[in-house]
Structure formats: structure tokens, C-alpha cells
N, C-alpha and C positions, 0 to 999 in steps of 0.2 A: 740524743742524737742517735742516729742509724747509719749504716753503710752498706753500700754493695761493693763489687770489685773495683769500680772506678772513682765513687764519690762518696762524700760523707753528707749527710742532710741533716740540717738543723733548722728549728723553728726559734723565735724569740718571742718573749712576753711584750716587753716595751709598753707594759701598762701605764696608762696615764689616769691619775685622780684629779677630780676638779671639787671645789667646794659644793656641799650639798645645800641648795638654796630652798629646800622644802623645809618648812618649820615644823610640820607634823611628823617627819622622818627622823630619827634620832641619830642617823648616821652623819658625821662630820663631813665626809667626803664619799663621793660616787665614782664609779668606773667611767671614763670617757668612751661613749659608743663609736668614735671616729677616729681613735688612736690607738696602735699597736699591732703587734703581730708580724708575720712574714715568715717565708720558708726559702731557704737558702741551699745550693748544691755548691760544695767544693771539690776540686779535684785532689785526689788522694796523692798523686804523684808530685805535687808542686803547691797545693794549697789554693790555687787560683780559683777565683768564683767562676762557676760555669753558668749558673742562672740564678735568678731571684724572683719569688712570685710575692708581690706585696697583698697584705691581707685587705679584705674589703671591709669598710666600716658597717656597722650594725645597720640593719634595714630599719626604716622608720615603724614605730609602733612595736619595737620590742622592748621588753620589761627592762626596768631599771636594774642595772647589774650586767647587761649585754656589754661585751667588749670584744674587738677583733683579735685580742692578744691571743698569742699561742704558747703557754706555757707547759702544755703537756707533752708527753713523750711521743717520739716520732716511732714509727713502725714501718719497716722496708720489707718487701717480698719481691722477688725478681720482677722488675719493670714499674713496680708500684711503691709509691711512698704515701703512707696513711698519716694525716696531721688531724689534731682536734684543737678546738678553739673554746674561749670563754663564751662565744657567741652560740655555743650549743651544736655546732656543725662539726660532723665527721666527714673529711675529705680525702680523696684518692687522687694523686698527682701522677703523671708519668715521670719515671725516674730519669729518662734521657732529656727532657727539656721542662719539667715542671707543670705542664698544661694539666687543666684539671679534666679528670676522667669521670669523676663521680662525686656528688656532694649528697649529704642527708642531714636534714634539720632535725635534731632530736628535742629541740626545745617545745614540745607539744604534749597533749595527752595521748596516753597508750591503754589499750585494752590488754590487761595481763593474765598470764596462765594461771595466777592464784587468786584472782578477782579483787586485789588490793588496787585502789586507785593509783595510777601511775602517771608520772610526768617527768619529762627530761627538762634538763637545764643547761647550765655552764658544764664545759669539759675541762677539767684543769688537774693536772697530775698524770695519772696513768694513761698509757696509750692505748691503742687498738690491739687485741690479741688475735692473731691468725692462726687456726688450727683446723686441719682436717676440711679444708675448703669453706670454713666458716670464719666470719670476722665478729668479734665480740667488741663491745664498748660499754662502760658504765657513764651514765649521764645525769648530772645534778650537784654540783658542787659550790655551796653557798660560801666557802672560806674565800677570803680576800675580796669580799663584796660581790661574788658572782651570783647566779640565778640558781636557787635550790631545786632539786629533783631527787628521784629515786628509782631509776630503771637501770636495768642491765639488758641491752639489746644484743640480739644475734641475727646476723645476715647470713644467708647461705647463697653460693654461687649457683646461677641459673644455667 
């Protein structure tokens, strides 16, 4: 969770697993690409829900292991709440009403500074780190059935 002076912000995983019907895949269950996630803002003064943003299901064609669940840490800076998801997205929401300000799909190939092949995947666990006008996020978590990857991404304010 994270908080500003008026609200507490929390995401939920609510991941759902389904039986794996692919006989060539050794996993007994796979993540459901349509179920899970959501961001809620609660008023600090009385705990009442101010707003809720439901998670969007994974888009068609996403790899096995994609899920809209949001088990990662929430990051808040004045006016903005950053969330992460097993679908590989880093999202920025307006703290006042939850509206989506910006989204970035990390589940793709990247050209890296060290020349090692880079690919983003699920984001599960650590949240965004914001420092010095930059946002940092690591992407690629295989644990719990997500999509593997190996990148640390840095975004600078324009």
C-alpha cells in the first residue's frame, strides 16, 4: 500500500488459476488471463472507499502466464499512484480519481546498454522507485506462474 495526506491506495492480486489443458506443458495450473487485480483508494479519515479501478483482462495473444492481477507494491508521489501487474504493465493513475494518466507495456524485447538480450515480463513484488525525476522498475518475474524477463527500466520526465 501507499498513502498521501488524504487516501490510502491498495492493489490486490486476486489471481485465479485454471487447470492446464496443454499436455506438453508440465504445469498443473496456469494463470487466468481474465481474472484478478484492481486499485482502490480509501479515505484516511474514515476508511470509506473513494474510488476503485478494475483491472483490464490480458489482451489476446499475450503469453501464457499473463494475468491482470496486481500483487506488486504501490508507489505514490504527489498526485500520482504507480501500479504494476503480472500483465507486464507499469501504470500511473491520478491520485484524486484513479483515472489512467500513463501506461507502459514492459512485456517486450529491449535494446540494453550492456548488449545482453533484454525482455520484460510480469511485474510481481517490488513497485516503482521514483527518485530524481526518474521512475525505475524491474520487469520479469517467473514466480507464481508469471512471464519471465530480465530488465531494469528507467524513465525520465520530459
